[in-house]
N, C-alpha and C positions, 0 to 999 in steps of 0.2 A: 470490478463487480462487487466485492465486499463493501467498498465505500459507498456505492450507489444504494445497495440494500440497506445499509445502516442509515442512510439518509431518507429512506422510505420511498425509493423510486422503484418502479417495475423494471427488472432487468431480464434480458433475453440472452442466454448463453450463445457465444460465438465460437465456432471451432476455429483452429489454426488455418484451415483451408478456406473457410468462409471469409475471414477478415482480410485475406490477401486477394479476394475475388473482385470482380468488376462491380457487383451489386453493392458490397460494402463500401467501395470507393465512393459511391453516391452520397453516402452518409459522412465519411471521413476520408478525404482524398489521400491521406498519408497512410491509410490502411492500418491503423493501429487502434487497439482498444484500451480504455473504453471510449464509446462515442454515443451521442445522444440525439434522438430525433424526437421533436415535439411538434406534431403536425408537419408542416413543410420546413420548419426550422431545424437545422442540424448544427451540432456543436461538438468539438473535440476538447480534450484536456479536462481532467477530473475536477480540478479546482474551479475552473470557469463554469462547469456543469453545476457544481454545488452552490456557487454564488448566484447563478441563474435560477436555481430552485428556490433559494432563500427569498429572492426578490419576487418571483412569480407567485409562490404559494403563501407569502407573508407569514413565514414560519415564526415561532416564538423568538423573542428577542435574543436569547441567550446563545442561540446558534451563531449569530453574526451580529454582535451588540452594536446598538446605535451610539452607545457611549464611546467617545472618541478614542480614549486610552485603552478600554477593554478591546475595541475592534483593532486597534493598533497591535495589541499582543497577539491577537489571532493572525493578522497580517504578517507579523514578524516570524511566527513560526511557519506559516504557509510559504513564505519567501525563502527561509532557511532550509526547509526540509528536502527540497528538490535534489540538492547535492550532498545531503547528509543521511537523514533517516531512510529516505527512499533509495538513494544510491547504494548505501551500505547494507541495508536490509535485503534488498533484492539480489545484491551480489552474493550473499551467503546462500540464498535460495538457488541461485544459478549454479554455484560451485557444488553444492551438496546433492542437487537433484537433477538439474537440467544438463549440465556439462557431461557427467558420466553417461547419460543417456545418449547424448548427441555425438560425443567424441569417442565413447567406448573406453575411456580412461579418466582418471582423476587428474586434476591440475597439480603442478609442483607444490610441494609443502610450503615453500617460502611465500608463495603467492596466497595460499590459504591462510597462513599465519598473518600476512599483511591485511587481508580482508577482515579477519577477526579483530585485529588490533584497531582498525578503522571503526568497526561497528562498535567496539567497547568505548571508544572515545565519543562517538556519537550518543551512545546511551547515557554515558556520564554527563554529557552536556544537557541531555534531556532532564535528567534528575536535578542538576545543580542550577541550570539557568532557567529552563522553561517551566519546570514545576516548583523548584524551591520549596517553599512552605505552603504552597497553594493546593487545593484539592484537584483543580484542573488547570490547564495551561493559561486560560484567560482569567482565572479567578475562582470564584465559588461555584460556577455552573459549567456544565459541559458545553463545548462549542465546536465548530467546524474543525478547529485545530486538533481537538482530541480525536475526532473521527479519523482524520487524515493520519495522525500519529499511530493510532492502534493498528490499522491495517497493514502499515509498513513494518511495524514491529513484530506482527504475527508471521511475516514471511520467513525470517530465520528461525523462528519457533517451529513452524511447520516443517523446516528443513533439518530438525533434530538439535538445534541449538537453544537450550533453555535460557533465554535472555532474562528471565526474572530470578533465576537462582542468584542469591547473594545480593539482590537489588530490592530490598523490601519497600522502598518508596515507589519504585516503578511498578511493583506487583500490586501495591495498595491502589495506586492510580488506575491500573488496568481493571481491578475489581470495581472501582467506582464508575468507570466508563461502562463496563458491562452492566451494572445495576442501573445506571441512568438511561442507557439504551433500552434496557429490558433483557434479561438473560436469554430468553427464547429467541428473540431477533438477532441478538449478538452471536449466539452459537450457530444459528442458521446461516448468518451472513459469512461466517468463517469456516463453514463445512467444507467448501470447495478447496480452499487453501490447505486446510489441515489434512485433507485426503490427497494431496498433490503427489506424495511419493507412490501411492498405489496407482494413481491415474497415469503417471509418467511411465511406470513399468509396462503398462499395456499399450503405450503410445507407438504409432508407426513412425519409426525413426526417419524414414525417408522423407517425411514432411518437413524435417528440420534441416536438411542438407544445405539449404540456402544460407543459413547462418553460421555454418562451420568455418569459413574463412575469417569471419569477425572474431569468433571465440579463439581460433588459432593465434591470431594477432594479439589479442588482449591477454591470454592466459598462458601461452606455451612458447 
């Protein structure tokens, strides 16, 4: 949702119940969000959606550069982030917010420590490899890589872990991304995830029963 808003697409909120229903299955048969419908054309996977929008709407070149090496930098990050920024960022979000609600208890401390260590390693790689001395991941201008990175990094932030503390390079990059997108749009796009703690408190836990066995296997 945050990613699509930052990319300038109209987003329709989908409840947990809705995206497991038969109507949503017509858009995305695996019943996961986000999903996109453009007329009769339906598409899943956020990265694929963003590339589709870049091509369809002929967006400014910096989002997905025509220059071979700049585009390769974007692709390099997009290929890496699935098992790194996305995995470890969302794990902290789950551990701090979702699991206590679903299971009624916290995960063991050793698993929490492992998750934090993994995320710290990913953030270190973000600073040292993917940013280095550059303002943005692909160079001097913002790209799809930066949009994908920022929304994943905001997940642990929303879960109470200040990922920018002690990381001035990462914080400066975040500020540049916010300015490049536009502060108002940036803040609006992240309003949902930053309010996740309050939202989860009022959530009907019975809707989440189906994923209890998976969480039990992974964390307990």
